[in-house]
Residue frames as a rotation matrix with the C-alpha (Angstrom) as fourth column:
MET 1
0.837 0.188 0.514 -77.68
0.396 -0.857 -0.330 -33.86
0.378 0.480 -0.791 2.46
SER 2
-0.192 -0.980 -0.054 -74.36
0.852 -0.139 -0.506 -32.03
0.488 -0.144 0.861 2.64
PRO 3
0.089 0.184 -0.979 -73.97
0.779 -0.625 -0.046 -29.07
-0.621 -0.758 -0.199 5.04
ALA 4
0.944 0.280 0.173 -74.39
0.328 -0.763 -0.557 -25.56
-0.024 0.583 -0.812 3.65
SER 5
0.086 -0.938 0.336 -71.28
0.743 -0.164 -0.649 -23.77
0.663 0.306 0.683 2.45
LEU 6
-0.396 -0.305 -0.866 -69.70
0.834 -0.515 -0.200 -21.11
-0.385 -0.802 0.458 4.65
PHE 7
-0.985 0.062 0.159 -70.81
0.034 -0.841 0.539 -18.51
0.167 0.537 0.827 2.10
ALA 8
-0.194 0.979 -0.061 -74.42
0.169 0.094 0.981 -19.64
0.966 0.180 -0.184 2.51
ALA 9
0.047 0.172 -0.984 -74.07
0.968 0.236 0.088 -19.68
0.248 -0.956 -0.155 6.29
PHE 10
-0.864 -0.443 -0.239 -73.09
0.488 -0.854 -0.181 -16.00
-0.124 -0.273 0.954 6.24
GLN 11
-0.475 0.782 0.404 -76.68
0.063 -0.428 0.902 -15.23
0.878 0.453 0.154 5.20
ARG 12
0.323 0.618 -0.716 -77.69
0.738 0.309 0.599 -15.98
0.592 -0.723 -0.357 8.82
VAL 13
-0.579 -0.579 -0.574 -75.55
0.807 -0.506 -0.303 -13.15
-0.115 -0.639 0.760 10.20
PRO 14
0.484 0.853 -0.194 -77.90
0.812 -0.520 -0.263 -10.21
-0.326 -0.031 -0.945 10.97
ASP 15
-0.406 -0.542 0.736 -77.22
0.784 -0.620 -0.024 -7.08
0.469 0.567 0.677 8.96
PHE 16
-0.149 0.291 -0.945 -77.49
0.825 -0.490 -0.281 -3.99
-0.545 -0.822 -0.167 11.18
ARG 17
-0.908 -0.353 -0.227 -77.33
0.183 -0.820 0.543 -1.52
-0.378 0.451 0.809 8.25
SER 18
0.044 0.921 -0.387 -80.22
-0.230 -0.368 -0.901 0.41
-0.972 0.128 0.196 6.80
PRO 19
0.213 0.084 0.973 -81.28
0.788 0.574 -0.222 -0.72
-0.577 0.815 0.056 3.29
LEU 20
0.982 0.187 0.006 -80.97
0.159 -0.818 -0.552 2.89
-0.098 0.544 -0.834 2.12
GLY 21
0.619 -0.773 -0.135 -77.62
-0.775 -0.575 -0.264 3.48
0.126 0.268 -0.955 0.48
LYS 22
0.267 -0.530 0.804 -76.36
-0.363 0.718 0.594 -0.03
-0.893 -0.451 0.000 1.14
ARG 23
0.238 -0.277 -0.931 -74.13
-0.971 -0.085 -0.223 -1.05
-0.018 0.957 -0.289 -1.78
HIS 24
-0.509 -0.552 -0.661 -72.69
-0.547 0.800 -0.246 -4.42
0.664 0.236 -0.709 -0.71
ARG 25
0.653 0.685 -0.324 -74.37
-0.230 0.587 0.776 -7.42
0.722 -0.432 0.541 0.92
LEU 26
0.404 -0.482 0.778 -73.01
-0.898 -0.050 0.436 -8.29
-0.171 -0.875 -0.453 4.34
GLN 27
0.816 -0.047 0.576 -72.66
0.060 0.998 -0.004 -11.89
-0.575 0.038 0.817 3.15
SER 28
0.793 -0.515 0.326 -70.31
0.405 0.045 -0.913 -10.75
0.456 0.856 0.244 0.39
LEU 29
0.473 -0.623 0.623 -68.25
-0.656 -0.721 -0.224 -8.53
0.589 -0.303 -0.749 2.69
LEU 30
0.506 -0.246 0.827 -67.70
-0.684 0.469 0.558 -11.37
-0.526 -0.848 0.069 5.16
ALA 31
0.854 -0.158 0.496 -66.83
0.351 0.879 -0.323 -13.86
-0.385 0.450 0.806 2.42
LEU 32
0.699 -0.634 0.331 -64.30
0.045 -0.424 -0.905 -11.48
0.714 0.647 -0.268 0.83
SER 33
0.403 -0.544 0.736 -62.67
-0.888 -0.427 0.170 -10.92
0.222 -0.722 -0.656 4.23
VAL 34
0.668 -0.124 0.733 -62.36
-0.264 0.882 0.389 -14.67
-0.696 -0.454 0.557 4.80
CYS 35
0.864 -0.344 0.369 -60.76
0.495 0.440 -0.749 -15.19
0.095 0.830 0.550 1.38
ALA 36
0.571 -0.662 0.485 -58.34
-0.300 -0.719 -0.627 -12.32
0.764 0.213 -0.609 1.98
MET 37
0.424 -0.399 0.813 -57.33
-0.892 -0.030 0.451 -13.53
-0.155 -0.917 -0.368 5.43
LEU 38
0.797 -0.123 0.592 -56.77
0.102 0.992 0.068 -17.07
-0.596 0.006 0.803 4.15
CYS 39
0.699 -0.546 0.463 -54.39
0.573 0.039 -0.819 -15.54
0.428 0.837 0.340 1.63
GLY 40
-0.163 -0.889 -0.428 -52.40
0.961 -0.044 -0.274 -13.78
0.224 -0.456 0.861 4.34
CYS 41
-0.159 0.155 0.975 -54.09
0.100 -0.980 0.172 -10.38
0.982 0.125 0.141 4.67
LYS 42
-0.353 -0.090 -0.931 -53.80
0.892 0.269 -0.364 -9.05
0.283 -0.959 -0.014 8.23
SER 43
-0.752 0.161 -0.639 -55.45
0.196 -0.871 -0.450 -5.62
-0.630 -0.464 0.623 8.09
LEU 44
0.341 0.940 0.023 -58.54
0.408 -0.126 -0.904 -3.98
-0.847 0.318 -0.426 6.63
TYR 45
0.265 -0.336 -0.904 -56.31
-0.736 -0.676 0.036 -2.09
-0.623 0.655 -0.427 4.21
ALA 46
-0.789 -0.614 0.027 -54.92
-0.475 0.637 0.607 -5.40
-0.390 0.466 -0.794 2.97
VAL 47
-0.383 0.742 0.550 -58.42
0.532 0.664 -0.525 -6.89
-0.755 0.092 -0.649 2.64
ALA 48
0.560 0.605 -0.565 -59.60
-0.065 -0.649 -0.758 -3.90
-0.826 0.462 -0.324 0.59
GLN 49
-0.089 -0.687 -0.722 -56.54
-0.894 -0.264 0.362 -4.12
-0.439 0.678 -0.590 -1.66
PHE 50
-0.822 -0.143 0.552 -57.05
-0.013 0.972 0.233 -7.87
-0.570 0.184 -0.801 -2.05
GLY 51
0.136 0.962 0.239 -60.59
0.460 0.152 -0.875 -7.19
-0.878 0.228 -0.422 -3.26
ARG 52
0.572 0.037 -0.819 -59.38
-0.544 -0.730 -0.414 -4.68
-0.613 0.683 -0.397 -5.86
ASP 53
-0.436 -0.867 -0.242 -56.58
-0.794 0.244 0.557 -6.96
-0.424 0.435 -0.795 -7.05
HIS 54
-0.961 0.057 0.269 -58.87
0.121 0.966 0.228 -9.97
-0.247 0.252 -0.936 -7.50
ALA 55
-0.309 0.908 -0.283 -62.12
-0.491 -0.407 -0.770 -8.27
-0.815 -0.100 0.571 -8.45
ASP 56
-0.212 0.221 -0.952 -62.18
-0.964 0.113 0.240 -9.78
0.160 0.969 0.189 -11.95
ASP 57
-0.686 -0.139 -0.715 -62.02
-0.178 0.984 -0.020 -13.30
0.706 0.114 -0.699 -10.52
LEU 58
-0.836 0.227 -0.500 -63.99
0.542 0.491 -0.682 -13.00
0.091 -0.841 -0.534 -7.26
ALA 59
-0.887 0.454 -0.078 -66.41
-0.396 -0.838 -0.376 -10.06
-0.236 -0.303 0.923 -7.39
ASP 60
-0.219 0.856 -0.469 -69.20
-0.812 0.107 0.574 -11.75
0.541 0.506 0.671 -9.37
TRP 61
-0.301 0.027 -0.953 -68.74
0.173 0.985 -0.026 -15.06
0.938 -0.172 -0.301 -7.54
LEU 62
-0.801 -0.071 -0.595 -69.06
0.596 -0.001 -0.803 -13.36
0.056 -0.997 0.043 -4.15
GLY 63
0.100 0.995 0.008 -72.07
0.995 -0.100 0.012 -11.33
0.013 0.007 -1.000 -5.20
PHE 64
-0.331 -0.240 -0.912 -70.58
0.322 -0.938 0.130 -7.86
-0.887 -0.251 0.388 -5.64
ARG 65
0.689 0.681 0.250 -72.33
0.513 -0.213 -0.832 -5.70
-0.513 0.701 -0.495 -8.21
ARG 66
0.965 -0.260 0.023 -70.44
-0.144 -0.605 -0.783 -4.30
0.217 0.752 -0.622 -11.20
ARG 67
0.436 -0.836 -0.333 -67.29
0.698 0.548 -0.461 -5.99
0.568 -0.032 0.823 -9.90
GLN 68
0.042 -0.375 0.926 -66.89
-0.377 -0.864 -0.333 -3.25
0.925 -0.335 -0.177 -7.30
THR 69
0.066 -0.119 -0.991 -65.44
0.761 0.648 -0.027 -4.51
0.646 -0.752 0.133 -4.04
PRO 70
0.878 0.437 -0.194 -65.58
0.451 -0.623 0.639 -2.46
0.159 -0.649 -0.744 -0.78
CYS 71
0.173 -0.800 0.575 -63.14
-0.163 -0.599 -0.784 0.25
0.971 0.042 -0.234 0.20
VAL 72
-0.622 -0.520 -0.585 -61.37
0.457 0.365 -0.811 0.20
0.635 -0.772 0.011 3.56
ALA 73
-0.832 0.361 0.421 -63.80
-0.537 -0.717 -0.445 2.76
0.141 -0.596 0.790 5.04
THR 74
0.182 0.936 -0.300 -66.75
-0.779 0.323 0.537 0.45
0.600 0.137 0.789 4.33
LEU 75
0.072 -0.246 -0.967 -64.96
0.287 0.933 -0.216 -2.49
0.955 -0.262 0.138 5.92
HIS 76
-0.894 -0.448 0.019 -64.12
0.139 -0.319 -0.937 -0.39
0.426 -0.835 0.347 8.96
ARG 77
-0.476 0.788 0.391 -67.75
-0.856 -0.518 0.001 0.70
0.203 -0.334 0.920 9.47
VAL 78
0.370 0.653 -0.660 -69.05
-0.493 0.741 0.456 -2.86
0.787 0.157 0.597 9.08
PHE 79
-0.021 -0.438 -0.899 -66.60
0.466 0.791 -0.396 -4.56
0.884 -0.427 0.188 11.43
ARG 80
-0.881 -0.259 0.395 -66.84
-0.172 -0.602 -0.780 -1.81
0.440 -0.755 0.486 14.02
ARG 81
-0.358 0.845 0.397 -70.57
-0.929 -0.281 -0.241 -2.46
-0.092 -0.455 0.885 14.45
LEU 82
-0.176 0.277 -0.945 -70.81
-0.422 0.846 0.327 -6.16
0.889 0.456 -0.032 13.58
ASP 83
0.589 0.439 0.678 -72.54
-0.806 0.255 0.534 -8.24
0.062 -0.861 0.504 16.27
VAL 84
-0.387 -0.884 -0.262 -69.57
-0.838 0.456 -0.300 -10.44
0.385 0.104 -0.917 17.20
VAL 85
-0.572 0.216 0.791 -71.59
-0.509 0.663 -0.549 -12.75
-0.643 -0.717 -0.270 19.44
ARG 86
0.541 0.836 0.093 -74.17
-0.380 0.342 -0.860 -13.50
-0.750 0.430 0.503 16.73
PHE 87
0.443 -0.465 -0.767 -71.43
-0.859 0.025 -0.512 -13.84
0.257 0.885 -0.388 14.11
GLU 88
-0.661 -0.743 0.105 -69.54
-0.736 0.615 -0.284 -16.44
0.146 -0.265 -0.953 16.15
ALA 89
-0.217 0.672 0.708 -72.80
-0.419 0.591 -0.689 -18.25
-0.882 -0.446 0.153 16.91
VAL 90
0.744 0.457 -0.487 -73.40
-0.606 0.156 -0.780 -18.61
-0.280 0.876 0.393 13.17
LEU 91
-0.021 -0.848 -0.530 -69.89
-0.866 0.280 -0.415 -19.98
0.500 0.450 -0.740 12.68
LEU 92
-0.715 -0.220 0.664 -70.32
-0.610 0.662 -0.437 -22.46
-0.343 -0.717 -0.607 15.54
GLN 93
0.283 0.900 0.333 -73.64
-0.436 0.430 -0.791 -23.64
-0.855 0.079 0.513 14.09
TRP 94
0.666 -0.080 -0.742 -72.04
-0.731 0.129 -0.670 -24.14
0.149 0.988 0.027 10.66
LEU 95
-0.426 -0.898 -0.115 -69.09
-0.815 0.436 -0.382 -26.07
0.393 -0.069 -0.917 12.11
THR 96
-0.468 0.347 0.813 -71.46
-0.528 0.628 -0.572 -28.25
-0.709 -0.697 -0.111 14.14
GLU 97
0.666 0.728 -0.163 -73.40
-0.526 0.303 -0.795 -29.04
-0.529 0.615 0.585 10.97
CYS 98
0.268 -0.660 -0.702 -70.14
-0.826 0.217 -0.520 -30.01
0.496 0.719 -0.488 9.24
LEU 99
-0.710 -0.582 0.397 -69.17
-0.704 0.569 -0.425 -32.31
0.022 -0.581 -0.814 12.11
ALA 100
0.013 0.815 0.579 -72.61
-0.614 0.464 -0.639 -33.93
-0.790 -0.347 0.506 12.06
HIS 101
0.805 0.281 -0.523 -71.83
-0.594 0.373 -0.713 -35.31
-0.005 0.884 0.467 8.59
VAL 102
-0.353 -0.934 -0.059 -68.71
-0.914 0.357 -0.191 -37.11
0.200 -0.013 -0.980 9.78
PRO 103
0.083 0.374 -0.924 -69.22
-0.208 0.913 0.351 -40.91
0.975 0.163 0.153 9.72
ALA 104
0.860 0.396 0.323 -70.10
-0.377 0.064 0.924 -42.29
0.345 -0.916 0.205 13.14
ALA 105
0.737 -0.617 -0.276 -66.86
0.665 0.734 0.136 -44.31
0.119 -0.284 0.952 13.31
GLN 106
-0.235 -0.883 0.407 -64.84
0.764 -0.426 -0.484 -41.08
0.600 0.197 0.775 13.01
ARG 107
0.471 0.574 0.670 -66.74
0.128 -0.796 0.592 -38.93
0.873 -0.193 -0.449 15.50
ARG 108
0.620 -0.398 -0.676 -64.22
0.751 0.052 0.658 -39.29
-0.227 -0.916 0.331 18.32
GLU 109
0.622 -0.233 0.748 -63.12
0.399 -0.728 -0.558 -35.76
0.674 0.645 -0.360 17.65
GLY 110
-0.123 -0.741 -0.660 -59.99
0.991 -0.132 -0.036 -34.20
-0.061 -0.658 0.750 19.16
VAL 111
0.682 0.356 0.638 -60.46
0.381 -0.919 0.106 -30.58
0.624 0.171 -0.762 20.26
ALA 112
-0.303 -0.876 -0.374 -57.50
0.890 -0.120 -0.440 -28.54
0.340 -0.466 0.817 21.51
ILE 113
0.887 0.461 -0.030 -57.90
0.439 -0.821 0.364 -25.55
0.143 -0.335 -0.931 23.80
ASP 114
-0.164 -0.979 -0.120 -55.15
0.979 -0.176 0.099 -22.98
-0.118 -0.101 0.988 23.59
GLY 115
0.743 0.397 -0.539 -54.66
0.411 -0.906 -0.100 -19.25
-0.528 -0.147 -0.837 23.87
LYS 116
-0.220 -0.793 0.568 -52.87
0.975 -0.192 0.108 -16.80
0.023 0.578 0.816 21.62
THR 117
-0.156 0.090 -0.984 -52.37
0.230 -0.965 -0.125 -13.04
-0.960 -0.246 0.130 21.47
LEU 118
0.688 0.541 0.483 -54.05
0.585 -0.021 -0.811 -11.60
-0.428 0.841 -0.331 18.39
CYS 119
-0.319 -0.900 0.296 -51.40
0.894 -0.182 0.408 -10.48
-0.314 0.395 0.864 15.93
GLY 120
-0.690 -0.073 0.720 -51.45
0.480 -0.790 0.381 -6.74
0.541 0.609 0.581 15.26
SER 121
0.333 0.939 -0.089 -53.97
0.671 -0.170 0.722 -5.98
0.662 -0.300 -0.687 18.00
GLN 122
0.237 -0.313 -0.920 -51.62
0.866 -0.360 0.346 -4.02
-0.440 -0.879 0.186 20.25
GLY 123
0.324 -0.092 0.942 -51.36
0.610 -0.740 -0.282 -0.30
0.723 0.666 -0.184 19.70
HIS 124
-0.651 -0.572 0.498 -50.28
0.061 -0.694 -0.717 2.89
0.756 -0.436 0.487 21.44
GLN 125
-0.793 0.297 0.532 -51.66
-0.602 -0.247 -0.760 2.67
-0.094 -0.922 0.374 25.01
LEU 126
0.353 0.909 -0.223 -53.86
-0.926 0.374 0.054 -0.21
0.133 0.187 0.973 23.82
PRO 127
-0.254 -0.471 0.845 -53.31
-0.623 0.748 0.229 -3.70
-0.740 -0.468 -0.483 25.28
ALA 128
-0.777 -0.080 -0.625 -53.15
-0.569 0.515 0.641 -6.64
0.271 0.853 -0.446 22.90
VAL 129
0.310 0.944 0.113 -56.23
-0.947 0.296 0.120 -8.84
0.079 -0.144 0.986 22.55
HIS 130
-0.812 -0.554 0.182 -55.71
-0.578 0.807 -0.120 -12.31
-0.080 -0.202 -0.976 24.02
LEU 131
0.194 0.909 -0.370 -58.04
-0.939 0.281 0.199 -15.05
0.285 0.309 0.908 22.74
LEU 132
-0.613 -0.241 0.752 -58.71
-0.463 0.881 -0.096 -18.57
-0.640 -0.407 -0.652 23.92
ALA 133
-0.040 0.555 -0.831 -59.93
-0.985 0.116 0.125 -20.97
0.165 0.824 0.543 21.22
ALA 134
0.104 0.132 0.986 -61.23
-0.265 0.959 -0.101 -24.51
-0.959 -0.251 0.135 20.95
PHE 135
-0.141 -0.372 -0.918 -59.59
-0.961 -0.171 0.217 -25.95
-0.238 0.912 -0.333 17.83
SER 136
0.810 0.492 0.320 -60.81
-0.375 0.854 -0.361 -29.02
-0.451 0.172 0.876 15.93
HIS 137
-0.185 -0.928 0.323 -57.90
-0.255 0.363 0.896 -31.35
-0.949 0.083 -0.303 15.13
ARG 138
-0.208 0.126 0.970 -59.63
0.721 0.690 0.065 -32.87
-0.661 0.712 -0.234 12.11
LEU 139
0.717 0.580 0.388 -61.17
0.688 -0.497 -0.529 -29.77
-0.114 0.646 -0.755 10.56
GLY 140
-0.394 -0.912 0.114 -58.20
0.915 -0.401 -0.048 -27.54
0.090 0.085 0.992 11.32
LEU 141
-0.259 0.424 0.868 -60.62
0.122 -0.877 0.465 -24.79
0.958 0.227 0.176 12.39
PRO 142
-0.991 -0.006 0.131 -61.57
-0.127 -0.229 -0.965 -23.10
0.036 -0.973 0.226 15.67
LEU 143
-0.421 0.889 -0.178 -64.99
0.755 0.453 0.475 -24.25
0.503 0.066 -0.862 16.89
ALA 144
0.792 0.609 0.050 -65.34
0.473 -0.662 0.581 -21.37
0.387 -0.437 -0.812 19.32
GLN 145
-0.389 -0.921 0.012 -63.25
0.701 -0.304 -0.645 -18.64
0.598 -0.243 0.764 20.88
THR 146
0.786 0.589 -0.187 -63.47
0.563 -0.558 0.610 -16.09
0.255 -0.584 -0.770 23.67
GLU 147
0.224 -0.703 0.675 -61.47
-0.175 -0.711 -0.681 -13.11
0.959 0.035 -0.282 24.80
VAL 148
0.091 -0.301 -0.949 -59.39
0.890 0.453 -0.059 -13.63
0.448 -0.839 0.309 27.95
ASP 149
0.904 0.288 0.316 -59.99
0.112 -0.873 0.475 -10.82
0.413 -0.394 -0.821 30.42
PRO 150
0.044 -0.972 0.232 -56.67
-0.189 -0.236 -0.953 -9.25
0.981 -0.002 -0.194 31.52
SER 151
-0.018 0.001 1.000 -57.77
-0.968 -0.250 -0.017 -9.69
0.250 -0.968 0.006 35.15
THR 152
0.681 0.288 0.674 -57.98
-0.484 0.867 0.119 -13.49
-0.550 -0.407 0.729 34.85
ASN 153
-0.488 -0.872 -0.030 -56.23
-0.632 0.330 0.702 -16.28
-0.602 0.361 -0.712 32.92
GLU 154
-0.521 0.236 -0.820 -56.82
-0.735 0.364 0.572 -18.87
0.434 0.901 -0.016 30.20
ALA 155
-0.922 0.145 -0.359 -57.82
0.266 0.911 -0.315 -21.59
0.281 -0.386 -0.879 32.66
LYS 156
-0.582 0.744 -0.329 -60.71
0.158 -0.293 -0.943 -19.50
-0.798 -0.601 0.053 34.00
ALA 157
-0.285 0.457 -0.843 -61.79
-0.845 -0.534 -0.003 -18.48
-0.452 0.711 0.538 30.49
ALA 158
-0.897 -0.135 -0.421 -61.87
-0.354 0.789 0.501 -22.16
0.264 0.599 -0.756 29.44
LEU 159
-0.783 0.612 0.114 -64.94
0.305 0.537 -0.786 -22.98
-0.543 -0.581 -0.607 31.55
PRO 160
0.113 0.881 -0.460 -67.48
-0.269 -0.419 -0.867 -20.78
-0.957 0.221 0.189 29.69
LEU 161
-0.312 -0.294 -0.904 -65.81
-0.942 -0.031 0.335 -21.71
-0.127 0.955 -0.267 26.40
LEU 162
-0.992 -0.095 -0.088 -66.36
-0.103 0.990 0.092 -25.44
0.079 0.100 -0.992 27.05
ARG 163
-0.488 0.872 0.034 -69.96
0.200 0.149 -0.968 -24.88
-0.850 -0.466 -0.247 28.17
ALA 164
0.076 0.514 -0.855 -70.73
-0.718 -0.567 -0.405 -23.44
-0.692 0.644 0.325 24.73
LEU 165
-0.478 -0.374 -0.795 -69.62
-0.844 0.445 0.299 -26.66
0.242 0.814 -0.528 22.99
VAL 166
0.815 0.579 -0.004 -71.08
-0.571 0.805 0.158 -30.13
0.095 -0.127 0.987 22.56
LEU 167
-0.121 -0.967 0.223 -68.41
-0.991 0.130 0.027 -32.34
-0.055 -0.218 -0.974 24.15
GLU 168
0.454 0.318 0.832 -70.03
-0.342 0.925 -0.167 -35.76
-0.823 -0.209 0.529 23.80
GLY 169
0.831 -0.187 0.524 -67.77
0.506 0.645 -0.573 -37.88
-0.231 0.741 0.630 21.58
ARG 170
0.680 -0.608 0.408 -64.94
-0.106 -0.633 -0.767 -35.35
0.725 0.479 -0.495 21.79
VAL 171
0.440 -0.654 -0.615 -61.53
0.896 0.362 0.256 -35.49
0.055 -0.664 0.746 23.46
ILE 172
0.970 -0.098 0.220 -60.32
-0.111 -0.993 0.048 -32.20
0.214 -0.072 -0.974 24.91
THR 173
0.316 -0.932 -0.176 -56.55
0.918 0.347 -0.191 -31.72
0.239 -0.102 0.966 24.77
GLY 174
0.861 -0.069 0.503 -54.45
-0.109 -0.993 0.051 -28.97
0.496 -0.099 -0.863 26.31
ASP 175
-0.159 -0.986 -0.051 -51.19
0.002 0.051 -0.999 -28.09
0.987 -0.158 -0.006 27.99
ALA 176
-0.541 -0.162 -0.825 -50.45
0.719 0.419 -0.554 -28.18
0.436 -0.893 -0.110 31.71
LEU 177
-0.952 0.194 0.235 -52.16
-0.264 -0.911 -0.317 -24.85
0.153 -0.364 0.919 32.32
PHE 178
-0.154 0.981 -0.114 -55.54
-0.822 -0.063 0.566 -26.50
0.548 0.181 0.817 31.76
CYS 179
-0.345 -0.005 -0.939 -54.89
0.306 0.945 -0.117 -29.46
0.888 -0.327 -0.324 34.06
GLN 180
-0.813 0.202 0.546 -57.38
-0.553 -0.562 -0.615 -28.15
0.183 -0.803 0.568 36.66
ARG 181
-0.852 0.502 0.149 -60.09
0.341 0.748 -0.569 -30.00
-0.397 -0.434 -0.808 38.58
GLU 182
-0.116 0.870 -0.479 -62.81
-0.189 -0.493 -0.849 -27.59
-0.975 -0.008 0.221 37.48
ILE 183
-0.193 -0.019 -0.981 -61.97
-0.964 -0.183 0.193 -28.02
-0.183 0.983 0.017 33.80
CYS 184
-0.938 -0.191 -0.288 -61.79
-0.248 0.953 0.173 -31.83
0.242 0.234 -0.942 34.02
ALA 185
-0.663 0.747 0.040 -65.09
0.334 0.344 -0.878 -31.95
-0.670 -0.569 -0.477 35.93
GLN 186
-0.036 0.660 -0.750 -66.74
-0.575 -0.628 -0.525 -29.71
-0.817 0.412 0.402 33.32
VAL 187
-0.506 -0.220 -0.834 -65.62
-0.846 0.314 0.431 -31.95
0.167 0.924 -0.345 30.45
VAL 188
-0.984 0.135 -0.114 -66.86
0.156 0.968 -0.199 -35.10
0.084 -0.214 -0.973 32.20
GLU 189
-0.451 0.866 -0.215 -70.17
0.065 -0.209 -0.976 -33.42
-0.890 -0.454 0.038 33.10
GLN 190
0.170 0.492 -0.854 -70.70
-0.809 -0.425 -0.406 -32.71
-0.563 0.760 0.325 29.38
GLN 191
0.746 0.201 0.635 -69.93
-0.021 0.960 -0.279 -36.37
-0.665 0.194 0.721 28.55
GLY 192
0.757 -0.584 -0.293 -66.57
-0.456 -0.151 -0.877 -35.65
0.468 0.798 -0.380 26.96
ASP 193
0.726 -0.640 -0.252 -63.07
0.684 0.631 0.365 -37.00
-0.075 -0.437 0.896 27.57
TYR 194
0.885 -0.465 0.023 -59.78
-0.462 -0.884 -0.074 -35.21
0.055 0.055 -0.997 28.12
VAL 195
0.527 -0.844 -0.099 -56.04
0.836 0.535 -0.120 -35.69
0.154 -0.020 0.988 27.65
LEU 196
0.918 -0.157 0.364 -54.07
-0.203 -0.975 0.092 -33.01
0.341 -0.158 -0.927 29.49
MET 197
0.043 -0.982 -0.184 -50.37
0.170 0.189 -0.967 -32.58
0.985 0.010 0.175 30.25
VAL 198
0.963 0.146 -0.229 -49.20
0.240 -0.066 0.969 -32.82
0.126 -0.987 -0.098 33.84
LYS 199
0.078 -0.964 0.256 -46.11
0.263 -0.228 -0.938 -30.87
0.962 0.140 0.236 34.94
ASP 200
-0.657 -0.493 -0.570 -44.70
0.643 0.027 -0.765 -29.38
0.392 -0.870 0.300 38.10
ASN 201
-0.675 0.485 0.556 -47.63
-0.525 -0.845 0.099 -26.97
0.518 -0.225 0.825 38.45
GLN 202
0.608 0.786 0.113 -49.50
-0.672 0.433 0.601 -30.00
0.423 -0.441 0.791 39.88
PRO 203
-0.331 -0.935 0.127 -46.74
-0.875 0.254 -0.412 -31.48
0.353 -0.248 -0.902 42.10
SER 204
-0.275 0.270 0.923 -48.90
-0.637 0.668 -0.385 -34.06
-0.721 -0.693 -0.012 43.92
LEU 205
0.786 0.616 0.057 -50.47
-0.326 0.492 -0.807 -35.35
-0.525 0.616 0.587 40.73
HIS 206
0.503 -0.688 -0.523 -47.12
-0.726 -0.008 -0.687 -35.34
0.469 0.726 -0.503 38.94
GLU 207
-0.492 -0.703 0.514 -45.55
-0.871 0.409 -0.274 -37.35
-0.018 -0.583 -0.813 41.77
ALA 208
0.096 0.620 0.779 -48.43
-0.479 0.715 -0.509 -39.85
-0.872 -0.324 0.366 41.80
ILE 209
0.913 0.223 -0.341 -48.11
-0.398 0.305 -0.865 -40.46
-0.089 0.926 0.367 38.07
ALA 210
0.097 -0.964 -0.248 -44.34
-0.841 0.055 -0.539 -40.87
0.533 0.261 -0.805 38.36
THR 211
-0.433 -0.209 0.877 -44.91
-0.772 0.588 -0.242 -43.47
-0.465 -0.782 -0.416 41.09
LEU 212
0.425 0.716 0.554 -47.46
-0.251 0.681 -0.688 -45.44
-0.870 0.153 0.469 39.05
LEU 213
0.951 -0.137 0.277 -45.57
0.305 0.274 -0.912 -45.07
0.049 0.952 0.302 35.77
PRO 214
0.501 -0.815 -0.291 -41.87
0.053 -0.307 0.950 -44.91
-0.864 -0.492 -0.110 36.65
GLU 215
-0.658 -0.695 0.290 -40.90
0.327 0.083 0.941 -45.54
-0.678 0.714 0.173 33.04
ALA 216
-0.340 0.512 -0.788 -42.27
-0.755 -0.649 -0.096 -43.73
-0.561 0.562 0.608 30.01
PRO 217
0.455 0.557 0.695 -44.59
0.008 0.778 -0.628 -45.90
-0.891 0.291 0.349 27.89
PRO 218
-0.506 -0.665 0.549 -43.17
0.552 0.239 0.799 -47.08
-0.663 0.707 0.246 24.56
CYS 219
0.431 0.604 -0.670 -43.87
-0.206 -0.657 -0.725 -44.83
-0.879 0.451 -0.159 21.58
ARG 220
0.682 -0.143 0.717 -43.40
0.696 0.426 -0.578 -45.04
-0.223 0.893 0.390 17.88
SER 221
0.138 -0.721 -0.679 -40.32
-0.067 -0.691 0.720 -43.46
-0.988 -0.054 -0.144 16.38
SER 222
0.908 0.162 -0.386 -39.51
-0.364 -0.151 -0.919 -42.41
-0.207 0.975 -0.078 12.84
LYS 223
-0.022 -0.993 -0.119 -35.92
-0.994 0.008 0.110 -43.63
-0.108 0.120 -0.987 13.36
ARG 224
0.946 0.286 -0.151 -35.09
-0.310 0.937 -0.164 -47.10
0.094 0.201 0.975 12.09
């Protein structure tokens, strides 16, 4: 049996709104937002405009009544009160179901951990939102993400992020920032593997590797 579609998975996201006066299904609002963002929309105004521009093609398919897509005020109210933790849990469950259908021979899955500042999140006297994500190489999708507290760093935020994932059969990759004993121990404890860069931030380890491997290993080149 194939995994459920993302649209079907959105049915699991709890709707906090009262049934009275509710015009649009939460499932439809989330699906429209995903479609709009995949097409380059980066604000709620852009998502609302995308819905109006493509209502004839998408409204019925996404479950909107009378081909009426939401206005920006509706989107703002929904995303302001959406349970982010439950929403991300639903996404993680859906992605896990997708990975479970990968043939056994292909389940050695590469997962990159990396942080990025959320585009457009910084405002007047408002710090930008910095997120750390675990990104599936094969699916091209984040499996999980967490906000990095301004008082700490990405390496500290990586530990709870990894604990939320199934790491058996997966190879965690990352830059030199994540080459920390605690992170490596956490991956091994969860029966995963890791490939991390080593630079001058770990001088003893860097020196030991240079001693054992004085010459770089051969690699393939596109030059002929």
